[in-house]
N, C-alpha and C positions, 0 to 999 in steps of 0.2 A: 680461111679455118675457124681462126677468132669469132668473127661475125654470125658460123654454124655453131661454134657452140654454144653461142649468146642465144640464138636462136632457142637452140634445143633445151636451155634451161629456163628459159620463159617459155614456152610450150607445156612443161613439167611445169612449173607454177600451175600455171592455166589450167590443165587439166586437174589437177588438185580443186583447186579454188572450184571449178567445175562438178566438181565430183561430191564438195561438203551443197553446193548451192541446189543440187538436183535434190540429195537429200531432203533439204531445208523445209520443202513443202509441207510433206506427210509429217514432219516435228511441227509445224507450224500449226496445222488444223488438229492436230491432239492436244494440242494445248488450248486451244480454242474449245475444243470439244471437249475438257476438262474442264474448265474454266466455267461452261455454261453447266455443268451438271455440278459442281461445285457451289454455284448458283440457285439454281433452280430447288438444290438440297435443304437450300437455308445455314451450308455452312461458311456462306458470307454475302449476305444482303447486301442487294445495291451494288456498291462500284466497289465494294470494300477489298480487302483478301487480294494476292498477286500467286501467280505459279509460273516456273521456270522451268527448261529442262538443260543440262551440259552437254554442247557442239564442242569442235574441235578450235580451241583459241578462246573460248566465251562460253556463252550463253544465252538462250531465246528469253526471254521472261513478257510477260506481257504489258499492256501501255498504259499509262495513267490517265484515268477519266472518264471509258470506255464503259460502257454497260455492258456485263459479258453476254449477253443476248444480242447485241449488234456488233460484237466482234468479227473481223474476217481473220484469216490467214494473214494476210498483207498488213492489217494493225502490229503484230506481234514482232517485238524489238530483239534485235543482234548487239549483245554488248560483248566487248570484245574484256580480257584479262587483263589490259589497265586502263578499264570504265570508258574505253574511246566506245561511241555512236558513231557508224556512218551516218553522211549527211543524208537527206530526202526520209527519214524513217520517224514514225512514232516516238513521242516522249514515252521514254521506260517507265516502270513504275518508282513511286518513290522511294520503294524499299529495296531496291537493285543493289545496294549497299549490301546489305543481309545477306542477299542471296550470294552475290559475287565471293565475299569471306567465307563463309560456308564453303562453297566449290575449292576455294585455295587451300583449306586446310583438312577437307577431308575426301581424297581421291575416292573414297567409298560409293559420295553420294552422284547419282547422277542428275536427282528429281528433286524439286521442294516445294510445297506447297503451303502458304501464309492464309491462315485464316480468321474471323469476327467472330467464329460461331458464337451464340446466346451462354451456352454452360462453363465452358472454358475463357472465354473476357469479363464473365461476372467474377469466377474465382479472379483472375489477373485484378480487376479492382481491388480486390482483397491483400493484392498482393501475395498471396497464396499459390506453391504449386501441388501438384496431384502427389501426396506420399504413397506408401504400401500399405492400401485401405482395401485394396483387392489384389489375386497375385497378378490379373493379366495387365498389370503397371509393366511387368516385366516383358514385355512384348518389346516396349521400347528401348531395352537395352539395360536397364538399369533399375535400382530402387526408389527411382522418383521421376517425376517430369518437374522439373525445377522453373522457379519463373526469373529471370532475368529481371531486375533493378528499372526502373521506368525511364527512360530519356525521349526526346523529342522523335516521331515519324520522320523517315529519312536520312535520321543524323549518322555519324561517322560513330558517336558514341554507342547510338541503338545498337549496331550491326557487330561492336567490340562486347558490349553487356549479351548479347544471343551467342556470339559464338561461345562463350565464357560456359552460358546456363545450359546450350545442348551440348558440349562435352561430343563424348565418341557416342552418345545417345541419339537415337531416331528423331526425338520429340523435344519440343521446350516450350512455354509460357513463354509470352513479354507484358512488363505490368503494364497496368490500363489499356490495353490494346488489342491482344490476341493469341495466336497460337502461331506454331510452328511445325510441320513434318516432313523429312524425309526420306528417299529410298531411291533404291538403283533403278528404279522407274518411276514416270510420272505415275499409274497408276497404283504403284505400293506405296509413293506420298501418299496419294490423296485417301487409300484406305485406310492409310496410318492417322491422317487428320480428322476422317471420321471417326475412329477408331479413339483418339484424345477426346474428342469431344461427348463419345458416346460414358467414359469415362469419368471428365469432368460432371456429368450429369446425374451419375450414382454417385458422386461422392460430395455433389449438393445436396443431393436428398439424403444422405446418411448424415452430416451437419445439420441440415436442419429438423431429424430425427435425436440426432444426442450426440456422440464422439464414437466416431469411429473404430474399430480395433488395427492398429497397423501392425503389421505383419512384420516376424524379425528379418533380421539381415540374413542372418544363416537359412533361412527358410528361403528370403529370395532369389540369394546364391543359385539353391538347389531349383527355382524355378526357372532361371536366367539359361543355368544348364541343358534343362531340360526342354525349353524352344529351340535352342541350337538345330534341333531334330525335327520338331513340331511340324509334322504336316508333310515333311518329307517320306515319300513310301521307299524302302526295301524291296531289292530286289528279292526276290523269291527261286531260289535255285531248285531245279527240278532234280528228285533221287533218283 
């Protein structure tokens, strides 16, 4: 009887693992597709940047040092919540610590996109965040997109700085480095990364012309509240 019970427990565990593995190929393919789109769009030229998806017990993340256009689903690395990587996989992105720290601290985050986009990165080289020069900054859940202090790439220190700069918001910048955007889905995180770059370009242009007028905290609070229902369709009841 005991052997039968053990076999049943093993079977249940293997069944759960099989369910996770069977879902993984589609997720890996999605990461590759968005990564190639990110690279082609110029958000992350060359081999720069990285992206990940939360999965049961950890995350799937792009590998280090492989051009996006050459990347295959099999290259995507699964990292457990304790940082372990199963043997036989590629080496995970050097910024895996940032991704893991965010997933642990933010249960609302399902995907992360890290870019080295031109204008956002230019601002980070000045250690500038993006203030409320435009109401669309509120799209990221606050009155600014903060810039984290500089730390060596791939370090534990950088992951701490990034997590603090991100806070409860949807994006942040990393000094002398690039930008991070998060979302419930990989598509949402990517779209937010593109939106950060667009705002960074507008802010940089405004700085070149003069001194941008910053919106008040009261106005930004009002816009943040409006964004909670922005784009959501309301049901029209028949009379």
